[in-house]
N, CA, C, O and the ligand as a Tripos MOL2 file, in Angstrom:
@<TRIPOS>MOLECULE
protein
  233   231    59     0     0
PROTEIN
NO_CHARGES

@<TRIPOS>ATOM
      1 N          27.9410   40.6080   18.1920 N.3       1 MET1
      2 CA         28.5280   39.4360   17.5460 C.3       1 MET1
      3 C          29.1250   39.8380   16.2060 C.2       1 MET1
      4 O          28.5830   40.6710   15.4790 O.2       1 MET1
      5 N          30.2570   39.2180   15.9070 N.am      2 GLU2
      6 CA         30.9310   39.4900   14.6390 C.3       2 GLU2
      7 C          30.8760   38.2360   13.7790 C.2       2 GLU2
      8 O          31.0270   37.1230   14.2820 O.2       2 GLU2
      9 N          30.6620   38.4150   12.5100 N.am      3 ARG3
     10 CA         30.6970   37.2620   11.6060 C.3       3 ARG3
     11 C          32.1250   37.0840   11.1000 C.2       3 ARG3
     12 O          32.8240   38.0490   10.7940 O.2       3 ARG3
     13 N          32.5350   35.8210   11.0230 N.am      4 LEU4
     14 CA         33.8930   35.5490   10.5650 C.3       4 LEU4
     15 C          33.8890   35.2650    9.0660 C.2       4 LEU4
     16 O          33.0920   34.4650    8.5750 O.2       4 LEU4
     17 N          34.7720   35.9190    8.3630 N.am      5 LEU5
     18 CA         34.9120   35.6870    6.9270 C.3       5 LEU5
     19 C          36.2670   35.0530    6.6680 C.2       5 LEU5
     20 O          37.2730   35.4390    7.2640 O.2       5 LEU5
     21 N          36.2810   34.0770    5.7730 N.am      6 PHE6
     22 CA         37.5420   33.4390    5.3920 C.3       6 PHE6
     23 C          37.6460   33.4400    3.8800 C.2       6 PHE6
     24 O          36.6570   33.6530    3.1780 O.2       6 PHE6
     25 N          38.8420   33.2010    3.3860 N.am      7 VAL7
     26 CA         39.0340   33.1090    1.9460 C.3       7 VAL7
     27 C          39.1070   31.6350    1.5600 C.2       7 VAL7
     28 O          39.9070   30.8820    2.1140 O.2       7 VAL7
     29 N          38.2810   31.2320    0.6230 N.am      8 CYS8
     30 CA         38.2900   29.8550    0.1360 C.3       8 CYS8
     31 C          39.5950   29.6060   -0.6210 C.2       8 CYS8
     32 O          39.8950   30.3150   -1.5820 O.2       8 CYS8
     33 N          40.3700   28.6090   -0.1980 N.am      9 PRO9
     34 CA         41.6500   28.3380   -0.8710 C.3       9 PRO9
     35 C          41.4750   27.8190   -2.2900 C.2       9 PRO9
     36 O          42.4170   27.8590   -3.0810 O.2       9 PRO9
     37 N          40.2970   27.3370   -2.6230 N.am     10 LYS10
     38 CA         40.0490   26.7880   -3.9540 C.3      10 LYS10
     39 C          39.6080   27.8400   -4.9540 C.2      10 LYS10
     40 O          40.0450   27.8430   -6.1050 O.2      10 LYS10
     41 N          38.7430   28.7280   -4.5080 N.am     11 THR11
     42 CA         38.1950   29.7170   -5.4340 C.3      11 THR11
     43 C          38.7490   31.1160   -5.2040 C.2      11 THR11
     44 O          38.5830   32.0020   -6.0430 O.2      11 THR11
     45 N          39.4160   31.3140   -4.0520 N.am     12 GLY12
     46 CA         39.9600   32.6270   -3.7430 C.3      12 GLY12
     47 C          38.9050   33.6340   -3.3450 C.2      12 GLY12
     48 O          39.1920   34.8180   -3.1650 O.2      12 GLY12
     49 N          37.6610   33.1470   -3.2070 N.am     13 ARG13
     50 CA         36.5790   34.0620   -2.8360 C.3      13 ARG13
     51 C          36.4520   34.1790   -1.3280 C.2      13 ARG13
     52 O          36.7100   33.2300   -0.5880 O.2      13 ARG13
     53 N          36.0540   35.3440   -0.8950 N.am     14 GLN14
     54 CA         35.8190   35.5220    0.5250 C.3      14 GLN14
     55 C          34.4320   34.9790    0.8430 C.2      14 GLN14
     56 O          33.4460   35.3190    0.1900 O.2      14 GLN14
     57 N          34.3830   34.1320    1.8560 N.am     15 ILE15
     58 CA         33.1260   33.4660    2.1710 C.3      15 ILE15
     59 C          32.7260   33.7000    3.6170 C.2      15 ILE15
     60 O          33.5590   33.9210    4.4960 O.2      15 ILE15
     61 N          31.4320   33.6440    3.8240 N.am     16 ASP16
     62 CA         30.8680   33.7540    5.1580 C.3      16 ASP16
     63 C          30.5230   32.3310    5.5900 C.2      16 ASP16
     64 O          29.6160   31.7130    5.0330 O.2      16 ASP16
     65 N          31.2420   31.8140    6.5780 N.am     17 VAL17
     66 CA         31.0230   30.4240    6.9830 C.3      17 VAL17
     67 C          29.8900   30.2890    7.9890 C.2      17 VAL17
     68 O          29.6260   29.1980    8.4950 O.2      17 VAL17
     69 N          29.2300   31.3880    8.2740 N.am     18 GLY18
     70 CA         28.0730   31.3220    9.1550 C.3      18 GLY18
     71 C          28.4270   31.2270   10.6310 C.2      18 GLY18
     72 O          27.5910   30.8550   11.4550 O.2      18 GLY18
     73 N          29.6710   31.5640   10.9610 N.am     19 VAL19
     74 CA         30.0780   31.5290   12.3670 C.3      19 VAL19
     75 C          30.0860   32.9450   12.9100 C.2      19 VAL19
     76 O          30.6610   33.8620   12.3240 O.2      19 VAL19
     77 N          29.4350   33.0890   14.0350 N.am     20 GLU20
     78 CA         29.4430   34.3970   14.6890 C.3      20 GLU20
     79 C          30.1240   34.2560   16.0270 C.2      20 GLU20
     80 O          29.9660   33.2470   16.7140 O.2      20 GLU20
     81 N          30.8690   35.2490   16.3880 N.am     21 THR21
     82 CA         31.5350   35.1890   17.6810 C.3      21 THR21
     83 C          31.7130   36.5790   18.2580 C.2      21 THR21
     84 O          31.6490   37.5840   17.5490 O.2      21 THR21
     85 N          31.9360   36.6110   19.5480 N.am     22 GLU22
     86 CA         32.2450   37.8660   20.2080 C.3      22 GLU22
     87 C          33.7410   38.1330   20.0450 C.2      22 GLU22
     88 O          34.5400   37.2020   19.9450 O.2      22 GLU22
     89 N          34.0950   39.3750   20.0200 N.am     23 ILE23
     90 CA         35.5070   39.7360   19.8640 C.3      23 ILE23
     91 C          36.3800   39.0960   20.9460 C.2      23 ILE23
     92 O          37.4770   38.6170   20.6580 O.2      23 ILE23
     93 N          35.8960   39.0890   22.1830 N.am     24 ASP24
     94 CA         36.7410   38.5240   23.2450 C.3      24 ASP24
     95 C          36.9160   37.0190   23.0780 C.2      24 ASP24
     96 O          37.9770   36.4720   23.3790 O.2      24 ASP24
     97 N          35.8620   36.3510   22.5930 N.am     25 THR25
     98 CA         35.9770   34.9220   22.3030 C.3      25 THR25
     99 C          36.9650   34.7170   21.1620 C.2      25 THR25
    100 O          37.8020   33.8140   21.1940 O.2      25 THR25
    101 N          36.8530   35.5530   20.1800 N.am     26 LEU26
    102 CA         37.7300   35.4790   19.0130 C.3      26 LEU26
    103 C          39.1910   35.5750   19.4390 C.2      26 LEU26
    104 O          40.0340   34.8070   18.9740 O.2      26 LEU26
    105 N          39.4760   36.5010   20.3070 N.am     27 LEU27
    106 CA         40.8500   36.6710   20.7710 C.3      27 LEU27
    107 C          41.3040   35.4420   21.5500 C.2      27 LEU27
    108 O          42.4690   35.0490   21.4950 O.2      27 LEU27
    109 N          40.3650   34.8450   22.2750 N.am     28 ARG28
    110 CA         40.7050   33.6830   23.0920 C.3      28 ARG28
    111 C          41.0160   32.4570   22.2310 C.2      28 ARG28
    112 O          41.8610   31.6380   22.5930 O.2      28 ARG28
    113 N          40.3240   32.3330   21.0810 N.am     29 ILE29
    114 CA         40.5050   31.1360   20.2410 C.3      29 ILE29
    115 C          41.4060   31.4160   19.0350 C.2      29 ILE29
    116 O          41.4560   30.6280   18.0900 O.2      29 ILE29
    117 N          42.1030   32.5260   19.0770 N.am     30 LYS30
    118 CA         42.9340   32.9600   17.9570 C.3      30 LYS30
    119 C          43.9280   31.8960   17.4840 C.2      30 LYS30
    120 O          44.2240   31.8140   16.2920 O.2      30 LYS30
    121 N          44.4400   31.0870   18.4070 N.am     31 GLY31
    122 CA         45.4380   30.0940   18.0250 C.3      31 GLY31
    123 C          44.8450   28.7830   17.5250 C.2      31 GLY31
    124 O          45.5750   27.8540   17.1820 O.2      31 GLY31
    125 N          43.5030   28.7130   17.4840 N.am     32 LYS32
    126 CA         42.8460   27.4580   17.1070 C.3      32 LYS32
    127 C          42.5250   27.4060   15.6170 C.2      32 LYS32
    128 O          42.6200   28.4070   14.9070 O.2      32 LYS32
    129 N          42.1490   26.2290   15.1670 N.am     33 MET33
    130 CA         41.7120   26.0550   13.7930 C.3      33 MET33
    131 C          40.1950   25.9540   13.7780 C.2      33 MET33
    132 O          39.5860   25.4140   14.7010 O.2      33 MET33
    133 N          39.6070   26.4690   12.7390 N.am     34 LEU34
    134 CA         38.1650   26.3840   12.6040 C.3      34 LEU34
    135 C          37.8460   25.6640   11.3020 C.2      34 LEU34
    136 O          38.3500   26.0180   10.2360 O.2      34 LEU34
    137 N          36.9880   24.6360   11.4120 N.am     35 ARG35
    138 CA         36.6340   23.8630   10.2290 C.3      35 ARG35
    139 C          35.1810   24.1560    9.8940 C.2      35 ARG35
    140 O          34.3130   24.1290   10.7660 O.2      35 ARG35
    141 N          34.9280   24.4320    8.6400 N.am     36 ALA36
    142 CA         33.5620   24.7330    8.2520 C.3      36 ALA36
    143 C          33.3340   24.3870    6.7940 C.2      36 ALA36
    144 O          34.2700   24.3330    5.9970 O.2      36 ALA36
    145 N          32.0840   24.1560    6.4620 N.am     37 ALA37
    146 CA         31.7110   23.8970    5.0800 C.3      37 ALA37
    147 C          31.8170   25.2030    4.3030 C.2      37 ALA37
    148 O          31.4220   26.2670    4.7810 O.2      37 ALA37
    149 N          32.3510   25.0990    3.1150 N.am     38 CYS38
    150 CA         32.5820   26.2770    2.2950 C.3      38 CYS38
    151 C          31.4380   26.4700    1.3080 C.2      38 CYS38
    152 O          31.1820   25.5930    0.4830 O.2      38 CYS38
    153 N          30.7480   27.6080    1.3810 N.am     39 PRO39
    154 CA         29.6360   27.8570    0.4600 C.3      39 PRO39
    155 C          30.1080   28.1470   -0.9650 C.2      39 PRO39
    156 O          29.3090   28.0920   -1.9000 O.2      39 PRO39
    157 N          31.3700   28.4480   -1.1370 N.am     40 ALA40
    158 CA         31.8680   28.7830   -2.4750 C.3      40 ALA40
    159 C          32.1310   27.5320   -3.3120 C.2      40 ALA40
    160 O          31.7730   27.4910   -4.4890 O.2      40 ALA40
    161 N          32.7500   26.5150   -2.7170 N.am     41 CYS41
    162 CA         33.1050   25.3260   -3.5010 C.3      41 CYS41
    163 C          32.4320   24.0580   -2.9850 C.2      41 CYS41
    164 O          32.5480   23.0030   -3.6080 O.2      41 CYS41
    165 N          31.7290   24.1480   -1.8570 N.am     42 GLY42
    166 CA         30.9780   23.0050   -1.3640 C.3      42 GLY42
    167 C          31.7840   22.0120   -0.5380 C.2      42 GLY42
    168 O          31.2290   21.0430   -0.0210 O.2      42 GLY42
    169 N          33.0800   22.2410   -0.4100 N.am     43 ARG43
    170 CA         33.9030   21.3660    0.4100 C.3      43 ARG43
    171 C          34.0690   21.9890    1.7890 C.2      43 ARG43
    172 O          33.5800   23.0860    2.0560 O.2      43 ARG43
    173 N          34.7750   21.2610    2.6650 N.am     44 SER44
    174 CA         35.0420   21.9030    3.9430 C.3      44 SER44
    175 C          36.5280   22.1830    4.0510 C.2      44 SER44
    176 O          37.3560   21.4000    3.5840 O.2      44 SER44
    177 N          36.8510   23.2810    4.6570 N.am     45 HIS45
    178 CA         38.2380   23.6900    4.8340 C.3      45 HIS45
    179 C          38.4900   23.9610    6.2930 C.2      45 HIS45
    180 O          37.5710   24.1090    7.0990 O.2      45 HIS45
    181 N          39.7750   24.0190    6.6070 N.am     46 GLU46
    182 CA         40.1770   24.4160    7.9430 C.3      46 GLU46
    183 C          40.9940   25.6890    7.8250 C.2      46 GLU46
    184 O          41.8980   25.7990    6.9970 O.2      46 GLU46
    185 N          40.6540   26.6450    8.6730 N.am     47 TRP47
    186 CA         41.4100   27.8900    8.6780 C.3      47 TRP47
    187 C          41.8780   28.1860   10.0910 C.2      47 TRP47
    188 O          41.1920   27.8600   11.0610 O.2      47 TRP47
    189 N          43.0460   28.8030   10.2060 N.am     48 PRO48
    190 CA         43.4120   29.3200   11.5270 C.3      48 PRO48
    191 C          42.4900   30.4960   11.8450 C.2      48 PRO48
    192 O          42.2340   31.3510   10.9970 O.2      48 PRO48
    193 N          42.0040   30.5220   13.0690 N.am     49 VAL49
    194 CA         41.0910   31.6050   13.4500 C.3      49 VAL49
    195 C          41.7510   32.9680   13.2400 C.2      49 VAL49
    196 O          41.0820   33.9570   12.9430 O.2      49 VAL49
    197 N          43.0790   33.0010   13.3980 N.am     50 SER50
    198 CA         43.7860   34.2720   13.2380 C.3      50 SER50
    199 C          43.7050   34.8150   11.8150 C.2      50 SER50
    200 O          44.0130   35.9830   11.5780 O.2      50 SER50
    201 N          43.2850   33.9600   10.8500 N.am     51 GLU51
    202 CA         43.1630   34.4210    9.4630 C.3      51 GLU51
    203 C          41.7880   34.9640    9.1330 C.2      51 GLU51
    204 O          41.5390   35.4280    8.0210 O.2      51 GLU51
    205 N          40.9000   34.9020   10.1120 N.am     52 ALA52
    206 CA         39.5450   35.3860    9.8750 C.3      52 ALA52
    207 C          39.5580   36.8820    9.6000 C.2      52 ALA52
    208 O          40.2850   37.6440   10.2370 O.2      52 ALA52
    209 N          38.7410   37.2800    8.6440 N.am     53 ALA53
    210 CA         38.5680   38.6990    8.3820 C.3      53 ALA53
    211 C          37.2070   39.1000    8.9210 C.2      53 ALA53
    212 O          36.2170   38.3920    8.7360 O.2      53 ALA53
    213 N          37.1710   40.2200    9.5760 N.am     54 LEU54
    214 CA         35.8780   40.6910   10.0720 C.3      54 LEU54
    215 C          35.2980   41.6540    9.0500 C.2      54 LEU54
    216 O          36.0260   42.4280    8.4290 O.2      54 LEU54
    217 N          33.9780   41.6020    8.8800 N.am     55 PRO55
    218 CA         33.3550   42.5730    7.9660 C.3      55 PRO55
    219 C          33.6560   43.9800    8.4490 C.2      55 PRO55
    220 O          33.7600   44.2280    9.6500 O.2      55 PRO55
    221 N          33.7900   44.8800    7.5220 N.am     56 LYS56
    222 CA         34.0800   46.2670    7.9130 C.3      56 LYS56
    223 C          32.9580   46.8100    8.7800 C.2      56 LYS56
    224 O          31.7790   46.6280    8.4790 O.2      56 LYS56
    225 N          33.3310   47.4640    9.8360 N.am     57 ALA57
    226 CA         32.3480   48.0570   10.7260 C.3      57 ALA57
    227 C          31.6320   49.1820    9.9970 C.2      57 ALA57
    228 O          32.2600   49.9880    9.3110 O.2      57 ALA57
    229 N          30.3400   49.2300   10.1460 N.am     58 ALA58
    230 CA         29.5400   50.2460    9.4540 C.3      58 ALA58
    231 C          29.8040   51.6250   10.0570 C.2      58 ALA58
    232 O          29.2250   52.6150    9.6110 O.2      58 ALA58
    233 ZN         36.0830   26.4440   -0.6430 Zn       59 ZN59
@<TRIPOS>BOND
     1     1     2 1
     2     2     3 1
     3     3     4 2
     4     3     5 am
     5     5     6 1
     6     6     7 1
     7     7     8 2
     8     7     9 am
     9     9    10 1
    10    10    11 1
    11    11    12 2
    12    11    13 am
    13    13    14 1
    14    14    15 1
    15    15    16 2
    16    15    17 am
    17    17    18 1
    18    18    19 1
    19    19    20 2
    20    19    21 am
    21    21    22 1
    22    22    23 1
    23    23    24 2
    24    23    25 am
    25    25    26 1
    26    26    27 1
    27    27    28 2
    28    27    29 am
    29    29    30 1
    30    30    31 1
    31    31    32 2
    32    31    33 am
    33    33    34 1
    34    34    35 1
    35    35    36 2
    36    35    37 am
    37    37    38 1
    38    38    39 1
    39    39    40 2
    40    39    41 am
    41    41    42 1
    42    42    43 1
    43    43    44 2
    44    43    45 am
    45    45    46 1
    46    46    47 1
    47    47    48 2
    48    47    49 am
    49    49    50 1
    50    50    51 1
    51    51    52 2
    52    51    53 am
    53    53    54 1
    54    54    55 1
    55    55    56 2
    56    55    57 am
    57    57    58 1
    58    58    59 1
    59    59    60 2
    60    59    61 am
    61    61    62 1
    62    62    63 1
    63    63    64 2
    64    63    65 am
    65    65    66 1
    66    66    67 1
    67    67    68 2
    68    67    69 am
    69    69    70 1
    70    70    71 1
    71    71    72 2
    72    71    73 am
    73    73    74 1
    74    74    75 1
    75    75    76 2
    76    75    77 am
    77    77    78 1
    78    78    79 1
    79    79    80 2
    80    79    81 am
    81    81    82 1
    82    82    83 1
    83    83    84 2
    84    83    85 am
    85    85    86 1
    86    86    87 1
    87    87    88 2
    88    87    89 am
    89    89    90 1
    90    90    91 1
    91    91    92 2
    92    91    93 am
    93    93    94 1
    94    94    95 1
    95    95    96 2
    96    95    97 am
    97    97    98 1
    98    98    99 1
    99    99   100 2
   100    99   101 am
   101   101   102 1
   102   102   103 1
   103   103   104 2
   104   103   105 am
   105   105   106 1
   106   106   107 1
   107   107   108 2
   108   107   109 am
   109   109   110 1
   110   110   111 1
   111   111   112 2
   112   111   113 am
   113   113   114 1
   114   114   115 1
   115   115   116 2
   116   115   117 am
   117   117   118 1
   118   118   119 1
   119   119   120 2
   120   119   121 am
   121   121   122 1
   122   122   123 1
   123   123   124 2
   124   123   125 am
   125   125   126 1
   126   126   127 1
   127   127   128 2
   128   127   129 am
   129   129   130 1
   130   130   131 1
   131   131   132 2
   132   131   133 am
   133   133   134 1
   134   134   135 1
   135   135   136 2
   136   135   137 am
   137   137   138 1
   138   138   139 1
   139   139   140 2
   140   139   141 am
   141   141   142 1
   142   142   143 1
   143   143   144 2
   144   143   145 am
   145   145   146 1
   146   146   147 1
   147   147   148 2
   148   147   149 am
   149   149   150 1
   150   150   151 1
   151   151   152 2
   152   151   153 am
   153   153   154 1
   154   154   155 1
   155   155   156 2
   156   155   157 am
   157   157   158 1
   158   158   159 1
   159   159   160 2
   160   159   161 am
   161   161   162 1
   162   162   163 1
   163   163   164 2
   164   163   165 am
   165   165   166 1
   166   166   167 1
   167   167   168 2
   168   167   169 am
   169   169   170 1
   170   170   171 1
   171   171   172 2
   172   171   173 am
   173   173   174 1
   174   174   175 1
   175   175   176 2
   176   175   177 am
   177   177   178 1
   178   178   179 1
   179   179   180 2
   180   179   181 am
   181   181   182 1
   182   182   183 1
   183   183   184 2
   184   183   185 am
   185   185   186 1
   186   186   187 1
   187   187   188 2
   188   187   189 am
   189   189   190 1
   190   190   191 1
   191   191   192 2
   192   191   193 am
   193   193   194 1
   194   194   195 1
   195   195   196 2
   196   195   197 am
   197   197   198 1
   198   198   199 1
   199   199   200 2
   200   199   201 am
   201   201   202 1
   202   202   203 1
   203   203   204 2
   204   203   205 am
   205   205   206 1
   206   206   207 1
   207   207   208 2
   208   207   209 am
   209   209   210 1
   210   210   211 1
   211   211   212 2
   212   211   213 am
   213   213   214 1
   214   214   215 1
   215   215   216 2
   216   215   217 am
   217   217   218 1
   218   218   219 1
   219   219   220 2
   220   219   221 am
   221   221   222 1
   222   222   223 1
   223   223   224 2
   224   223   225 am
   225   225   226 1
   226   226   227 1
   227   227   228 2
   228   227   229 am
   229   229   230 1
   230   230   231 1
   231   231   232 2
@<TRIPOS>SUBSTRUCTURE
     1 MET1         2 RESIDUE 1 A MET
     2 GLU2         6 RESIDUE 1 A GLU
     3 ARG3        10 RESIDUE 1 A ARG
     4 LEU4        14 RESIDUE 1 A LEU
     5 LEU5        18 RESIDUE 1 A LEU
     6 PHE6        22 RESIDUE 1 A PHE
     7 VAL7        26 RESIDUE 1 A VAL
     8 CYS8        30 RESIDUE 1 A CYS
     9 PRO9        34 RESIDUE 1 A PRO
    10 LYS10       38 RESIDUE 1 A LYS
    11 THR11       42 RESIDUE 1 A THR
    12 GLY12       46 RESIDUE 1 A GLY
    13 ARG13       50 RESIDUE 1 A ARG
    14 GLN14       54 RESIDUE 1 A GLN
    15 ILE15       58 RESIDUE 1 A ILE
    16 ASP16       62 RESIDUE 1 A ASP
    17 VAL17       66 RESIDUE 1 A VAL
    18 GLY18       70 RESIDUE 1 A GLY
    19 VAL19       74 RESIDUE 1 A VAL
    20 GLU20       78 RESIDUE 1 A GLU
    21 THR21       82 RESIDUE 1 A THR
    22 GLU22       86 RESIDUE 1 A GLU
    23 ILE23       90 RESIDUE 1 A ILE
    24 ASP24       94 RESIDUE 1 A ASP
    25 THR25       98 RESIDUE 1 A THR
    26 LEU26      102 RESIDUE 1 A LEU
    27 LEU27      106 RESIDUE 1 A LEU
    28 ARG28      110 RESIDUE 1 A ARG
    29 ILE29      114 RESIDUE 1 A ILE
    30 LYS30      118 RESIDUE 1 A LYS
    31 GLY31      122 RESIDUE 1 A GLY
    32 LYS32      126 RESIDUE 1 A LYS
    33 MET33      130 RESIDUE 1 A MET
    34 LEU34      134 RESIDUE 1 A LEU
    35 ARG35      138 RESIDUE 1 A ARG
    36 ALA36      142 RESIDUE 1 A ALA
    37 ALA37      146 RESIDUE 1 A ALA
    38 CYS38      150 RESIDUE 1 A CYS
    39 PRO39      154 RESIDUE 1 A PRO
    40 ALA40      158 RESIDUE 1 A ALA
    41 CYS41      162 RESIDUE 1 A CYS
    42 GLY42      166 RESIDUE 1 A GLY
    43 ARG43      170 RESIDUE 1 A ARG
    44 SER44      174 RESIDUE 1 A SER
    45 HIS45      178 RESIDUE 1 A HIS
    46 GLU46      182 RESIDUE 1 A GLU
    47 TRP47      186 RESIDUE 1 A TRP
    48 PRO48      190 RESIDUE 1 A PRO
    49 VAL49      194 RESIDUE 1 A VAL
    50 SER50      198 RESIDUE 1 A SER
    51 GLU51      202 RESIDUE 1 A GLU
    52 ALA52      206 RESIDUE 1 A ALA
    53 ALA53      210 RESIDUE 1 A ALA
    54 LEU54      214 RESIDUE 1 A LEU
    55 PRO55      218 RESIDUE 1 A PRO
    56 LYS56      222 RESIDUE 1 A LYS
    57 ALA57      226 RESIDUE 1 A ALA
    58 ALA58      230 RESIDUE 1 A ALA
    59 ZN59       233 GROUP 0 **** ****
């Protein structure tokens, strides 16, 4: 499972929205929007899944 990271549009910080997905699922939902509560500013944002950044592989 990969954790999805997004950039908070309000603070510019990269945040972990707590969503985990498999790469194949990720590719399948690439054109969708994902809405989640933002731990950086406390609001919720919507991001295109294609904008998700994956943590660097160890
Ligand atoms: Zn935010």
